[in-house]
Wavefront OBJ file of the C-alpha trace (Angstrom):
o trace
v 73.210 125.964 74.246
v 72.164 123.909 71.231
v 75.403 124.737 69.431
v 77.345 123.502 72.446
v 75.444 120.196 72.424
v 75.999 119.815 68.673
v 79.682 120.543 69.131
v 79.929 117.874 71.819
v 78.113 115.369 69.598
v 80.422 116.143 66.667
v 83.472 115.625 68.865
v 82.015 112.341 70.118
v 81.448 111.149 66.525
v 85.004 112.168 65.559
v 86.389 110.264 68.551
v 84.407 107.165 67.606
v 85.556 107.348 63.979
v 89.242 107.728 64.757
v 90.996 104.507 65.723
v 92.270 104.359 69.312
v 95.905 105.251 69.811
v 98.137 102.236 70.169
v 100.297 102.495 73.258
v 103.190 100.504 71.856
v 103.972 101.832 68.392
v 106.440 99.137 67.564
v 107.554 95.935 69.122
v 110.445 96.382 71.524
v 112.680 93.366 71.825
v 115.493 94.598 74.010
v 116.764 91.139 74.821
v 117.938 88.321 72.619
v 116.743 84.757 73.101
v 113.510 85.674 74.904
v 112.018 82.771 76.830
v 108.918 84.568 78.120
v 107.061 87.837 78.310
v 104.985 89.401 81.099
v 102.753 92.321 80.109
v 100.903 94.644 82.489
v 97.938 96.574 81.089
v 95.893 99.186 82.981
v 92.673 100.936 81.981
v 91.430 104.374 83.050
v 89.485 102.994 86.021
v 92.575 101.276 87.417
v 91.541 97.770 86.422
v 94.492 95.780 85.208
v 95.515 92.498 83.692
v 98.805 90.691 83.759
v 99.435 88.425 80.826
v 102.134 85.832 80.531
v 103.482 84.115 77.453
v 106.327 81.632 77.247
v 108.259 80.548 74.215
v 107.683 76.964 75.336
v 107.512 74.935 78.543
v 111.243 74.334 78.805
v 112.132 73.673 82.440
v 115.345 75.681 82.019
v 113.197 78.854 82.059
v 111.556 78.188 85.427
v 114.346 79.734 87.514
v 114.534 82.974 85.542
v 110.755 83.448 85.391
v 110.180 82.519 89.036
v 112.933 84.869 90.189
v 111.520 87.732 88.126
v 108.026 87.261 89.553
v 109.503 87.266 93.057
v 111.480 90.454 92.343
v 108.377 92.207 91.009
v 106.246 91.155 93.987
v 108.882 92.009 96.589
v 109.386 95.555 95.321
v 113.039 94.918 94.559
v 112.572 96.170 91.000
v 111.296 99.598 92.079
v 114.326 101.365 90.604
v 113.773 99.578 87.280
v 110.142 100.757 87.136
v 111.202 104.308 87.954
v 113.915 104.208 85.282
v 111.413 102.976 82.685
v 109.073 105.855 83.544
v 111.892 108.372 83.143
v 113.015 106.810 79.856
v 109.463 107.103 78.547
v 109.403 110.800 79.471
v 112.746 111.372 77.739
v 111.588 109.894 74.405
v 110.130 113.261 73.340
v 111.200 116.900 73.460
v 109.708 120.269 74.317
v 106.238 120.716 75.746
v 105.366 117.035 75.374
v 108.412 116.128 77.453
v 107.351 118.572 80.181
v 103.893 116.969 80.230
v 105.367 113.493 80.463
v 107.758 114.480 83.252
v 104.866 115.973 85.244
v 102.854 112.802 84.580
v 105.717 110.593 85.790
v 106.092 112.716 88.926
v 102.388 112.257 89.692
v 102.664 108.502 89.136
v 105.609 108.220 91.522
v 103.800 110.362 94.126
v 100.734 108.124 93.858
v 102.958 105.061 94.217
v 104.503 106.470 97.404
v 101.092 107.487 98.820
v 99.663 104.039 98.152
v 102.697 102.402 99.732
v 102.349 104.576 102.858
v 98.608 103.834 103.139
v 99.253 100.121 102.747
v 102.005 100.200 105.374
v 99.760 102.103 107.801
v 97.027 99.519 107.290
v 99.483 96.681 107.952
v 100.757 98.442 111.077
v 97.189 98.798 112.405
v 96.508 95.126 111.736
v 99.738 94.113 113.477
v 98.972 96.345 116.466
v 95.478 94.944 116.845
v 96.702 91.342 116.646
v 99.466 92.074 119.158
v 97.110 93.628 121.696
v 94.361 91.056 121.254
v 96.433 88.152 120.028
v 95.727 85.766 122.894
v 92.576 87.360 124.204
v 89.241 85.743 123.534
v 86.333 87.782 122.324
v 84.345 86.491 125.289
v 85.641 85.650 128.742
v 85.556 81.822 128.797
v 84.249 81.785 132.361
v 81.115 83.626 131.188
v 80.239 81.043 128.562
v 77.292 78.899 129.690
v 77.311 80.789 132.968
v 80.419 78.927 134.159
v 81.273 81.770 136.532
v 78.795 80.544 139.128
v 80.500 77.150 139.167
v 83.971 78.593 139.720
l 1 2 3 4 5 6 7 8 9 10 11 12 13 14 15 16 17 18 19 20 21 22 23 24 25 26 27 28 29 30 31 32 33 34 35 36 37 38 39 40 41 42 43 44 45 46 47 48 49 50 51 52 53 54 55 56 57 58 59 60 61 62 63 64 65 66 67 68 69 70 71 72 73 74 75 76 77 78 79 80 81 82 83 84 85 86 87 88 89 90 91 92 93 94 95 96 97 98 99 100 101 102 103 104 105 106 107 108 109 110 111 112 113 114 115 116 117 118 119 120 121 122 123 124 125 126 127 128 129 130 131 132 133 134 135 136 137 138 139 140 141 142 143 144 145 146 147 148 149 150
């Protein structure tokens, strides 16, 4: 029991001593003449940040950046996200590739499950507003005992 605790402590110390793995090993500039950059970062708990950086405030960039944000928010870029996941899995070979492919499959399944849950929630909200859309919570004739005057 004590040896197990010591082993766990040693592993914890080793983890603290080793620097954290950098996700992006090198800078990827796939495009020439970049005008801006949007970065999504996610931690283990699912918290995320979206950072934005622009080369400068040139008004010529507004259309391209605004359109991209719309495409991301509308879901139109779903195939691009899926392709990027598959490209990431294909960067390596052998057992590591199998692990990455399984990981990507789980991510896509989670994406689909979350989308279905969200759609079901929206459908319930729409149904409840359609059935009670023009109905008051209280019959107006009952307010202030108006029924006896009617």
